LUMSE-210054 format. One line per field, with one value per residue (C-alpha): residue in one letter; y, x, z; residue number from 1. Coordinates in Angstrom, 2 decimals. Layout:
BEGIN
r [A|...] $
yy [Y|...] $
xx [X|...] $
zz [Z|...] $
k [NUM|...] $
***
This chain:
BEGIN
r [M|E|K|S|E|T|K|V|K|A|L|S|S|N|R|L|V|L|P|C|L|F|I|V|F|A|I|I|L|E|L|V|N|F|L|Y|L|G|F|T|N|S|Q|G|R|L|M|G|L|P|T|Y|F|L|F|D|L|A|I|I|V|M|I|A|G|V|I|Y|V|S|Y|N|K|I|A|M|Q|I|L|Y|Y|L|F|L|T|I|Q|F|A|M|N|I|V|N|S|T|M|Y|Y|I|F|G|D|I|L|S|F|D|L|L|K|L|G|A|E|A|T|T|A|I|T|A|D|F|I|D|W|K|G|V|A|L|N|V|A|V|F|A|V|M|V|T|I|S|I|L|V|V|K|Y|N|K|T|T|I|K|I|K|N|F|S|T|P|Y|L|I|L|A|V|F|I|L|A|E|C|F|G|F|T|M|F|Q|I|Q|S|T|N|L|I|Q|A|T|S|A|D|T|E|I|E|T|S|D|E|Y|L|W|D|N|F|Q|F|K|T|E|A|F|K|K|F|G|H|Y|G|F|Y|T|K|S|V|L|N|L|I|F|G|N|S|I|D|E|D|D|Y|K|S|Y|Q|D|F|I|D|S|G|Y|V|E|G|N|T|N|A|P|L|Y|G|D|N|L|I|V|V|L|C|E|S|L|D|W|Y|A|I|D|P|I|N|T|P|T|L|W|N|M|V|Y|G|D|N|A|V|V|F|D|N|Y|Y|A|R|N|R|T|N|I|S|E|G|I|V|L|N|G|S|M|P|K|D|S|L|I|V|D|A|Y|Y|N|G|Y|T|F|D|Y|S|L|P|N|I|F|K|S|C|G|G|G|T|A|T|T|T|Y|V|H|A|N|N|K|S|F|Y|D|R|D|V|T|H|T|N|D|G|I|G|F|D|N|F|I|G|Y|E|D|Y|T|G|D|Y|K|L|N|Y|F|G|D|W|F|P|D|L|D|F|T|S|N|V|M|D|Y|I|I|P|D|S|D|R|F|F|S|F|I|A|T|L|S|T|H|G|P|Y|D|S|Q|T|S|D|L|N|E|Y|Y|Q|L|F|E|Q|N|Y|D|E|F|V|K|W|F|T|E|N|T|D|Y|I|L|P|T|N|E|H|D|L|T|L|F|K|N|Y|K|A|A|M|I|D|L|D|K|T|V|E|N|L|I|Q|E|L|D|N|R|G|R|A|D|D|T|S|I|L|L|F|A|D|H|N|S|Y|Y|S|D|L|C|Y|K|I|K|G|I|E|K|S|N|S|S|N|T|Y|I|N|N|I|P|M|I|F|Y|S|P|K|Y|V|N|G|E|S|Y|F|V|S|D|F|C|N|T|Y|D|I|L|P|T|L|C|Y|L|Y|G|L|P|S|N|T|N|L|N|Q|G|Y|N|I|F|S|S|Q|I|Q|N|S|F|F|A|S|N|L|S|G|M|F|T|E|Y|I|Y|S|S|N|I|S|D|V|V|V|L|S|D|D|V|T|E|S|D|I|K|H|F|K|N|I|A|N|R|F|Y|E|K|Q|N|Y|I|E|K|I|Y|K|N|G|I|N|G|I|F|S|P|K|S|S|A|G|I|E|V] $
yy [148.79|150.34|154.96|155.82|158.69|162.21|163.87|167.09|170.38|173.15|176.51|179.12|181.42|183.99|182.98|184.73|187.46|188.63|189.10|190.77|193.23|193.98|195.24|197.53|198.84|199.33|200.92|203.36|203.87|205.51|207.58|208.85|209.74|211.47|213.09|214.71|215.66|217.45|216.03|217.09|216.77|218.24|220.02|220.97|218.55|216.20|213.21|210.70|207.45|207.46|208.35|203.98|203.10|199.54|199.51|200.09|197.78|194.73|194.96|195.10|191.83|190.24|190.70|189.28|186.36|185.82|186.75|183.99|181.40|181.75|178.13|178.76|181.87|183.03|183.36|184.86|187.56|188.17|189.50|191.30|193.77|193.91|195.04|197.40|199.01|198.99|201.11|203.66|204.06|205.27|207.55|209.17|209.22|210.61|213.28|214.65|214.97|216.55|219.19|219.88|219.77|218.78|215.60|212.12|209.43|207.28|204.51|206.92|208.47|205.09|204.86|207.46|206.33|208.21|210.83|211.91|211.31|213.04|216.38|215.40|217.25|217.17|220.31|218.87|216.47|217.12|216.15|216.54|213.90|211.37|211.84|210.94|208.14|206.80|206.67|205.26|202.61|202.10|201.62|199.44|197.38|196.98|196.07|193.12|192.19|191.41|189.72|187.01|186.84|186.97|185.74|181.46|180.89|178.24|177.00|173.63|171.95|168.51|165.89|168.46|168.62|171.66|172.48|172.22|174.66|177.30|177.13|177.40|180.63|182.02|181.50|182.91|186.08|186.48|186.19|188.24|191.09|190.17|190.56|194.52|195.09|194.46|195.64|198.95|199.49|198.91|201.59|204.73|208.05|207.84|211.38|213.91|214.09|212.89|216.67|216.21|212.37|214.36|215.67|214.07|210.77|208.69|205.46|208.09|208.59|205.18|203.78|206.91|208.62|211.40|213.72|211.84|213.46|213.39|209.58|209.13|211.11|209.01|205.29|205.20|203.72|200.38|201.20|203.92|202.09|198.72|199.70|201.72|198.14|196.74|199.69|199.26|195.98|195.86|199.40|199.92|197.49|198.78|196.85|197.16|199.63|202.23|202.04|202.88|206.11|206.62|207.44|209.06|211.66|212.68|213.54|215.52|217.67|218.61|221.75|222.76|225.20|229.15|230.66|233.90|234.09|236.61|234.15|231.68|230.20|231.75|230.15|229.19|229.03|227.70|227.94|226.48|228.85|226.38|227.61|230.88|233.51|237.41|238.06|236.99|239.87|242.78|246.08|245.25|241.85|240.85|243.37|241.51|239.96|243.19|245.02|242.06|243.25|246.39|247.51|246.47|243.98|241.32|240.41|240.00|237.47|238.44|236.36|233.46|230.09|227.08|224.11|220.74|219.05|220.15|217.24|217.38|221.01|220.06|217.42|219.97|222.18|219.69|217.85|220.23|217.26|215.36|211.70|211.72|208.23|207.61|208.62|209.98|206.88|204.49|206.16|205.27|202.30|201.24|202.19|206.29|208.58|212.26|213.50|216.36|217.16|220.98|219.70|216.91|219.78|222.72|220.39|219.82|223.75|226.94|225.55|224.51|221.69|222.21|221.55|220.25|220.54|219.37|221.12|220.41|220.04|216.87|213.55|212.50|209.66|211.60|211.09|208.06|211.40|209.73|207.39|210.47|213.54|210.78|211.45|208.92|209.99|213.53|214.06|216.66|215.37|217.31|215.62|217.62|216.60|216.61|214.05|216.01|219.01|219.98|222.90|222.39|222.45|218.79|217.90|215.86|216.12|216.77|220.52|221.56|222.22|223.50|227.54|227.88|230.09|228.10|224.82|226.93|228.36|225.48|224.17|227.61|225.63|223.10|226.16|228.33|226.08|226.95|225.57|227.45|226.27|226.04|224.80|224.62|223.79|224.98|222.92|225.32|222.99|225.93|227.83|224.42|224.95|223.51|226.95|225.74|226.01|227.47|225.45|226.70|227.23|230.13|231.54|234.89|235.62|235.64|237.70|240.01|239.65|240.79|243.57|244.97|243.89|247.49|248.96|245.98|246.05|249.39|249.17|245.62|247.61|250.52|248.99|245.85|244.19|241.76|240.25|240.36|237.39|239.09|236.06|234.20|231.03|232.44|235.26|232.71|230.84|234.37|235.02|231.78|231.84|235.33|234.30|231.40|233.62|235.84|232.80|232.69|236.20|236.35|233.07|234.82|237.93|235.68|233.45|237.67|238.59|235.41|235.28|238.89|237.75|234.61|237.18|234.93|238.15|239.00|235.93|234.04|234.67|233.54|232.34|231.84|230.80|229.12|225.19|226.25|228.42|227.71|225.97|224.37|225.10|227.02|230.10|231.49|231.48|233.28|235.82|236.32|236.21|233.05|230.23|226.33|225.50|228.03|225.72|227.15|230.80|230.76|233.69|232.15|229.84|232.88|233.04|234.84|234.11|236.27|236.29|237.97|238.76|241.95|241.01|240.38|242.86|245.53|248.40|248.25|245.42|244.87|243.14|240.42|240.30|237.11|234.24|231.46|228.28|226.18|224.00|226.91|227.47|224.97|226.61|229.74|228.88|227.13|230.91|232.38|230.33|229.06|225.56|222.93|221.32|219.20|221.02|216.76|216.56|220.18|221.00|224.53|227.27|230.23|233.40|235.49|234.52|235.06|231.02|232.23|233.34|228.96|228.90|225.90|224.86|220.84|220.08|216.61|216.90|218.11|221.04|223.09|227.12|229.59|233.54|233.37|230.26|227.07|223.30|220.26|218.12|220.68|220.38|222.15|225.84|228.20|232.07|234.17|237.61|239.31|239.84|236.44|235.28|232.51|232.89|233.11|229.31|227.33|228.23|227.64|223.40|223.66|224.09|221.65|218.97|219.61|219.77|216.06|214.25|215.46|214.07|211.12|210.53|211.73|209.28|206.08|207.36|206.89|204.17|202.00|203.59|204.83|207.74|208.90|207.52|211.00|212.18|216.33|214.57|212.21|214.69|217.34|215.05|214.29|210.94|209.18] $
xx [10.80|12.86|12.36|11.06|13.73|13.33|13.06|14.29|14.94|15.98|14.09|15.56|14.75|14.34|10.46|9.69|12.96|10.69|7.14|9.01|10.88|7.53|5.76|9.08|9.53|5.73|5.50|8.34|7.35|3.37|5.42|7.84|4.46|2.51|5.16|5.99|2.98|2.89|-0.49|-2.22|-4.45|-7.49|-4.90|-2.42|0.24|2.20|1.06|3.65|1.45|-2.70|-5.17|-6.27|-3.06|-4.67|-6.11|-2.61|-1.14|-4.20|-3.76|0.16|-0.01|-2.21|0.32|3.02|1.53|0.33|4.25|4.75|3.46|4.44|5.54|9.34|11.46|11.42|7.56|8.15|10.34|8.64|5.13|7.74|9.12|5.50|3.65|6.67|7.09|3.51|3.46|5.92|4.83|1.72|3.29|4.35|1.91|0.36|2.73|2.21|-1.41|-1.45|1.26|-0.67|-4.78|-4.68|-6.21|-5.21|-5.42|-8.74|-10.84|-12.32|-9.33|-7.60|-11.57|-9.41|-6.38|-5.18|-7.77|-6.19|-2.17|-2.62|-3.38|0.40|3.40|6.97|6.18|3.97|5.89|6.93|10.74|11.41|8.72|10.08|13.47|12.97|10.77|13.02|15.91|13.56|13.34|16.68|17.74|14.92|15.50|19.70|18.82|16.62|18.86|22.21|19.83|18.83|21.76|24.05|21.41|22.26|20.74|17.96|15.58|15.35|12.02|11.67|9.07|6.33|5.32|6.52|3.65|1.26|3.62|3.28|-0.07|-0.43|1.59|-0.16|-3.81|-2.30|-1.68|-4.52|-6.46|-4.83|-4.86|-8.17|-9.59|-7.32|-9.02|-12.42|-11.21|-10.64|-13.94|-15.45|-13.89|-14.67|-15.34|-19.26|-21.56|-22.22|-25.36|-27.37|-27.15|-23.81|-23.23|-21.24|-19.19|-18.41|-18.66|-15.51|-17.52|-19.42|-16.23|-15.14|-18.61|-18.43|-15.75|-17.17|-13.83|-11.37|-8.28|-9.25|-9.80|-6.48|-5.20|-7.50|-7.09|-4.22|-2.46|-3.70|-7.34|-8.07|-7.58|-8.65|-11.88|-12.11|-12.47|-14.79|-16.67|-16.64|-17.32|-20.45|-20.99|-23.67|-26.42|-30.14|-33.01|-36.58|-37.99|-35.01|-35.41|-38.70|-37.73|-34.66|-37.58|-39.68|-36.53|-36.48|-39.92|-40.56|-37.95|-39.81|-40.56|-42.69|-41.74|-42.33|-43.28|-43.33|-38.66|-37.93|-35.75|-38.42|-38.75|-35.42|-31.98|-29.22|-25.27|-22.75|-19.58|-16.72|-13.59|-11.35|-8.66|-9.73|-8.78|-9.81|-6.36|-6.54|-9.30|-7.81|-8.81|-6.22|-5.77|-9.57|-11.22|-14.52|-14.23|-13.59|-16.37|-18.92|-16.88|-17.89|-19.27|-22.98|-25.14|-23.94|-24.62|-21.10|-20.18|-17.40|-17.54|-17.85|-15.75|-14.96|-12.07|-12.46|-11.63|-12.71|-15.62|-16.27|-17.18|-18.98|-21.16|-22.22|-23.21|-25.28|-26.40|-26.27|-24.22|-22.26|-21.08|-18.29|-16.63|-17.38|-17.95|-21.37|-20.74|-20.91|-24.31|-24.91|-24.11|-25.77|-29.75|-29.92|-31.38|-30.47|-33.82|-33.11|-30.00|-29.77|-29.92|-33.16|-35.25|-34.72|-35.74|-39.08|-40.13|-40.20|-42.48|-41.90|-38.54|-35.05|-32.02|-29.41|-25.29|-22.65|-18.97|-15.85|-12.73|-11.09|-11.86|-15.50|-14.53|-12.38|-14.12|-16.67|-18.42|-19.46|-21.86|-23.53|-24.08|-26.07|-29.72|-30.81|-28.13|-27.45|-29.94|-27.86|-29.11|-25.45|-22.17|-19.66|-15.70|-12.92|-13.74|-16.38|-13.39|-12.98|-10.89|-7.10|-5.20|-4.66|-4.21|-0.80|-0.11|-1.80|-1.47|-0.86|-4.72|-7.54|-7.81|-10.75|-11.82|-11.03|-13.16|-16.37|-16.08|-15.71|-19.17|-20.74|-24.05|-24.51|-24.19|-26.60|-28.97|-32.00|-34.32|-37.08|-35.57|-31.73|-28.94|-25.60|-23.21|-19.40|-15.73|-12.89|-9.53|-6.94|-6.49|-6.31|-2.75|0.42|1.54|5.08|6.05|4.05|1.74|2.21|-1.67|-1.51|1.29|-0.70|-2.15|1.68|2.85|-0.57|0.45|3.46|3.32|0.50|2.67|4.11|0.94|-0.98|2.88|1.71|-2.19|-1.28|1.17|-1.03|-4.30|-3.97|-2.62|-1.84|2.76|3.65|6.43|10.57|11.92|11.58|10.21|7.02|7.02|7.04|4.75|2.57|3.00|1.31|-2.14|-2.73|-1.81|-4.59|-6.73|-6.50|-8.13|-10.83|-12.04|-12.14|-14.42|-16.47|-17.06|-17.35|-20.15|-21.80|-21.21|-22.62|-25.96|-26.55|-25.29|-28.34|-30.80|-30.23|-29.03|-32.51|-33.41|-30.53|-27.88|-24.64|-23.18|-19.62|-17.75|-14.41|-14.43|-10.82|-7.53|-4.80|-2.99|-0.65|2.88|1.62|0.76|-2.18|-0.83|2.68|0.36|-1.75|1.64|0.22|2.14|0.94|0.74|-1.82|-4.22|-6.90|-6.52|-9.80|-9.34|-7.10|-10.63|-12.71|-12.21|-14.67|-18.54|-20.46|-24.03|-24.67|-27.91|-28.79|-32.74|-32.23|-29.84|-31.29|-28.03|-24.81|-23.17|-23.77|-22.60|-24.11|-21.23|-23.09|-20.89|-21.83|-20.15|-20.62|-23.46|-25.43|-25.39|-28.59|-30.40|-29.88|-30.61|-33.46|-34.62|-33.79|-35.87|-38.70|-37.36|-38.47|-35.98|-35.39|-34.02|-33.00|-30.77|-28.98|-26.43|-26.35|-28.89|-30.90|-28.42|-30.94|-32.91|-32.71|-31.26|-28.13|-26.74|-26.60|-24.66|-21.77|-18.43|-17.47|-14.20|-14.60|-10.53|-10.74|-11.61|-14.45|-15.73|-17.15|-16.25|-14.06|-14.34|-12.15|-12.26|-11.37|-13.33|-16.09|-15.51|-11.76|-12.53|-10.13|-11.29|-10.14|-11.97|-12.14|-15.79|-16.11|-18.82|-19.64|-23.00|-21.00|-19.17|-22.98|-23.98|-21.02|-20.99|-24.82|-25.08|-21.35|-23.77|-26.48|-24.85|-22.76|-26.69|-28.20|-24.79|-25.07|-28.47|-27.39|-24.44|-26.95|-28.95|-26.16|-25.20|-28.09|-28.93|-32.15|-34.69|-37.91|-41.17|-42.21|-40.55|-40.39|-39.25|-42.20|-44.31|-43.30|-44.30|-40.91|-39.96|-37.79] $
zz [96.04|93.73|93.97|91.37|88.97|89.66|85.86|85.70|82.85|82.02|80.95|79.43|82.29|78.96|78.76|82.02|81.49|78.35|79.86|82.29|80.96|78.40|81.09|82.58|79.22|78.54|82.38|80.61|77.50|79.03|81.64|78.91|77.06|79.63|81.18|77.34|76.53|80.00|80.91|84.85|87.15|88.34|90.41|88.49|88.79|86.55|85.65|85.11|84.80|84.37|87.46|87.19|86.61|87.15|83.78|82.04|84.22|83.83|80.07|79.81|82.40|80.51|76.99|78.55|79.65|75.42|75.49|77.53|76.30|72.97|71.38|71.06|71.18|67.65|68.56|71.85|70.72|67.35|69.71|72.51|69.84|68.24|71.32|72.21|68.42|68.93|71.97|70.81|67.54|68.59|71.46|68.34|66.40|69.88|69.90|66.40|66.92|70.61|69.41|66.13|68.11|71.45|70.55|70.54|67.98|67.93|65.93|63.61|62.52|61.61|59.88|57.88|56.11|53.42|53.68|57.21|56.16|52.98|55.12|57.52|56.14|58.00|59.49|61.59|62.68|66.71|65.98|69.47|70.23|67.83|69.22|72.19|71.96|69.04|71.66|74.57|71.89|71.14|74.78|75.37|72.15|72.60|76.21|75.00|72.09|74.61|77.87|74.87|74.05|77.11|79.05|79.42|82.87|83.22|85.18|86.58|86.77|89.13|87.84|86.20|82.80|81.10|78.76|82.22|84.20|80.63|81.32|84.08|84.37|81.23|83.42|86.38|84.21|82.79|85.37|87.74|84.81|84.46|88.03|88.28|85.32|86.50|90.11|89.08|86.70|89.71|91.11|89.29|90.82|90.91|89.83|92.82|91.07|88.42|86.86|87.20|85.98|82.82|84.32|87.49|86.61|85.72|85.29|82.95|80.96|81.38|78.99|76.63|76.14|75.47|76.45|74.64|75.63|79.32|79.18|77.93|80.56|83.12|81.42|79.85|77.03|77.04|78.75|76.57|72.72|74.62|75.95|72.31|71.15|73.33|73.07|68.95|69.59|72.28|73.13|69.79|70.70|71.72|72.82|70.91|73.39|73.91|69.63|69.94|72.53|70.78|67.98|70.04|70.65|67.25|66.29|70.00|68.51|64.56|63.77|61.21|58.82|57.70|55.21|56.58|57.32|55.93|52.72|52.20|49.05|48.28|47.01|49.17|48.36|51.57|50.47|53.45|53.42|54.04|56.53|56.13|58.70|59.83|58.62|55.44|54.24|53.17|50.67|49.10|47.94|49.18|48.32|47.65|51.42|52.28|51.00|52.13|55.57|55.31|52.26|51.72|52.36|54.66|58.32|59.55|62.23|63.90|67.14|65.17|66.08|65.09|66.37|63.56|60.88|57.55|57.40|60.93|60.25|56.67|58.69|61.76|58.90|56.84|59.48|63.34|64.86|64.35|66.14|67.97|67.47|64.35|60.63|58.92|56.44|59.78|60.21|56.11|56.20|59.17|57.87|58.92|56.62|57.21|56.59|58.72|56.75|55.74|51.93|52.69|54.17|51.86|49.52|51.36|52.09|49.78|47.23|43.60|43.64|44.48|43.11|45.50|44.51|45.96|44.19|45.79|44.11|45.33|44.58|45.07|47.04|49.57|53.21|51.30|50.65|47.14|49.43|52.09|50.10|47.18|46.83|49.22|51.84|53.02|49.86|47.39|44.11|42.07|42.79|41.56|42.43|40.40|38.08|36.55|35.79|32.49|32.41|31.56|34.81|36.34|40.50|40.35|44.00|47.33|47.77|43.78|43.62|41.04|41.56|43.04|41.05|37.65|38.92|39.96|36.88|34.95|36.62|37.96|35.36|38.80|41.21|39.66|38.14|35.99|38.07|40.42|43.68|44.53|47.35|46.41|48.51|48.10|49.99|48.74|47.98|47.17|50.27|52.37|52.24|53.00|51.96|52.53|48.79|45.33|43.24|39.23|39.88|41.22|39.98|39.20|42.65|43.72|41.31|42.02|46.11|45.62|43.51|46.01|48.95|49.62|49.82|51.47|54.33|55.41|55.10|57.65|60.26|60.35|60.58|62.49|65.49|63.49|63.39|60.23|59.86|59.84|58.69|55.14|56.24|58.36|55.05|52.49|54.00|54.60|50.95|49.73|52.22|50.87|47.32|47.90|49.61|46.44|44.76|47.45|47.03|43.39|43.06|45.55|43.39|40.31|42.34|43.01|39.26|37.69|39.92|38.26|34.84|35.45|36.77|40.59|42.38|44.21|45.78|46.60|49.71|50.18|53.42|54.00|57.19|57.55|59.04|61.03|61.65|59.40|61.32|58.31|59.62|63.19|60.82|62.82|65.49|64.56|62.89|66.09|68.76|70.71|71.76|70.48|74.18|75.24|74.08|75.88|74.15|72.26|70.78|68.26|67.30|66.10|62.07|59.91|58.66|56.26|55.13|52.14|51.32|49.73|50.39|53.54|54.66|51.81|52.83|54.86|56.46|59.76|62.62|64.98|67.55|70.21|70.54|68.43|66.21|63.41|65.33|64.45|61.17|60.92|63.17|61.60|58.15|58.82|60.55|57.72|55.05|56.86|57.33|59.28|61.92|64.54|68.35|69.64|66.67|66.42|68.75|67.74|67.73|65.84|66.83|65.70|68.68|71.91|73.07|71.30|74.50|75.08|72.12|73.19|71.01|72.13|69.50|67.71|68.60|71.80|74.64|74.66|75.43|75.12|74.18|77.30|78.85|78.17|79.53|78.48|81.44|82.06|85.44|85.27|83.57|82.28|82.36|79.75|81.31|84.72|83.86|84.29|86.79|89.25|87.60|84.02|84.99|86.22|83.30|81.36|82.93|82.70|78.87|79.09|80.53|78.26|75.41|76.16|77.14|73.55|72.40|73.83|72.08|69.26|69.27|69.58|66.76|64.42|65.80|65.31|62.39|64.12|62.23|63.27|61.97|61.16|57.68|56.51|53.52|53.20|54.56|52.03|49.11|48.21|47.04|49.84] $
k [1|2|3|4|5|6|7|8|9|10|11|12|13|14|15|16|17|18|19|20|21|22|23|24|25|26|27|28|29|30|31|32|33|34|35|36|37|38|39|40|41|42|43|44|45|46|47|48|49|50|51|52|53|54|55|56|57|58|59|60|61|62|63|64|65|66|67|68|69|70|71|72|73|74|75|76|77|78|79|80|81|82|83|84|85|86|87|88|89|90|91|92|93|94|95|96|97|98|99|100|101|102|103|104|105|106|107|108|109|110|111|112|113|114|115|116|117|118|119|120|121|122|123|124|125|126|127|128|129|130|131|132|133|134|135|136|137|138|139|140|141|142|143|144|145|146|147|148|149|150|151|152|153|154|155|156|157|158|159|160|161|162|163|164|165|166|167|168|169|170|171|172|173|174|175|176|177|178|179|180|181|182|183|184|185|186|187|188|189|190|191|192|193|194|195|196|197|198|199|200|201|202|203|204|205|206|207|208|209|210|211|212|213|214|215|216|217|218|219|220|221|222|223|224|225|226|227|228|229|230|231|232|233|234|235|236|237|238|239|240|241|242|243|244|245|246|247|248|249|250|251|252|253|254|255|256|257|258|259|260|261|262|263|264|265|266|267|268|269|270|271|272|273|274|275|276|277|278|279|280|281|282|283|284|285|286|287|288|289|290|291|292|293|294|295|296|297|298|299|300|301|302|303|304|305|306|307|308|309|310|311|312|313|314|315|316|317|318|319|320|321|322|323|324|325|326|327|328|329|330|331|332|333|334|335|336|337|338|339|340|341|342|343|344|345|346|347|348|349|350|351|352|353|354|355|356|357|358|359|360|361|362|363|364|365|366|367|368|369|370|371|372|373|374|375|376|377|378|379|380|381|382|383|384|385|386|387|388|389|390|391|392|393|394|395|396|397|398|399|400|401|402|403|404|405|406|407|408|409|410|411|412|413|414|415|416|417|418|419|420|421|422|423|424|425|426|427|428|429|430|431|432|433|434|435|436|437|438|439|440|441|442|443|444|445|446|447|448|449|450|451|452|453|454|455|456|457|458|459|460|461|462|463|464|465|466|467|468|469|470|471|472|473|474|475|476|477|478|479|480|481|482|483|484|485|486|487|488|489|490|491|492|493|494|495|496|497|498|499|500|501|502|503|504|505|506|507|508|509|510|511|512|513|514|515|516|517|518|519|520|521|522|523|524|525|526|527|528|529|530|531|532|533|534|535|536|537|538|539|540|541|542|543|544|545|546|547|548|549|550|551|552|553|554|555|556|557|558|559|560|561|562|563|564|565|566|567|568|569|570|571|572|573|574|575|576|577|578|579|580|581|582|583|584|585|586|587|588|589|590|591|592|593|594|595|596|597|598|599|600|601|602|603|604|605|606|607|608|609|610|611|612|613|614|615|616|617|618|619|620|621|622|623|624|625|626|627|628|629|630|631|632|633|634|635|636|637|638|639|640|641|642|643|644|645|646|647|648|649|650|651|652|653|654|655|656|657|658|659|660|661|662|663|664|665|666|667|668|669|670|671|672] $
***
């Protein structure tokens, strides 16, 4: 009987080497990223890898399996370099995001696309992080090329089909990775009690990502983005009973309007002031704003705080809350009707008809406002953008804005319409920044500031604790910023004059609020003398909010020094104008009520705080004053847990397009 012939096949060892190199290099890139960003755990120890590293390792092994099973050598190398390049690029993006905002890249920012990138300038880029990651990545690529070129060893296989062997190894890698993933997901820290689930449960964090940066630290690059995709695909669905309970939740929060409110039936103009900081206001260059603060007929909220991108700040004021990991346009397409948005409730209460208008000198499609801000969305009857401007200025590039004075003057008939009642929302633009170069459209204001400069410096150094820049670069930034603020001041002055000229001064109030500080080129840190790494110093986010109302104040301006923030604006306006509201959809409180003691700010970027307490995860707090007591810390944690519990409900409402059965719009006889 003949002995069967032994079959021997030789495979290049690179088929195994490249997947193994990927595992090693992916872990090294994660290590470099964590150490560079300076992530620390609850004990303050520096983190080299995420808390739940198995999530990372599981996905890395599964990707290595995909690389291994690739059809040929070229396909393997394409996938190998593709996945490493994506991680390398995201390391750079995250180091830049963390450098600017203390934030990391998420899918809501990816959806913003061009909008998110137009605001980026060279000053924003964390060049040290770029250099480090490029150097590490270059070493990895060099090693990979050398291995592929010079590794000629082969693996001899006897009596085995090569495809079957490759498939078996692939299945083994995927099963191993999937098993690790499942084991890790079932071994997350549980809540210590039902009341502290949001604060203490890593399982809750895994399901909800309520603290984005904290989730990234705990679950790592691959764990975080994999779970983000899973949440995006599977995390939105609710059953019929849940849908009804969310409708009941909305309806149970309804509060009727009040015909006895101080400004019931009056008009309102809200001005979102891009990048306005307190040091922008002085008696020499911005006399209108200065007189509002220290003169007549205004309430000044000198303990107001905000820290969000402009579209988020705007959305909070108009809707009382915002989704944390999706966009307003997503809610619109999901079927959410914005029944309790400020424009809609303004039209539903106050007697007679009301005209609502949105004005912004940018393109209407920016942040999809042309979709969300219309009458069947947030509720503006008129939406005025760049396309409606008929003046002489041209918008040539990002940062070359129309002067807000010229733009608002050009569309003043929309801002102050000839109607019974009106609500107009103006988002300024010329003050946005960047401030590293002069804009020709603002030449008049640059010259004006230069003329006033010596007088201003004398006043500034004698009357403020701010730091006047001494080096040429920072001084140029500051001068350009102040020139833009002169435009804002003249815009507000013109609004007041136009109200008087049109006979609407007695029944119209103006709310001015800053959306965020002047973060371009770190200007606010330099002027306030705060290290950018000191993210817990909430003073950097203390910015202006002023309510100008001759009818309401009827005399000298006065200050309200209770801590308040962007979330509190809509409830306060509802109180002043007697508008119907919904306490279950609003995350803030009426500033003039005792409930303002519960005011709490959670940024969609990262971090949460009150005036003297800061945290990134509720559990670990940074106390900013010796006067803070244990009772204060307990109160902070209670209102934080309450905020995020409500946010989880609101998230479902936005994502599933849930609307209450009762609608204040339809109840007022206004067509829905």
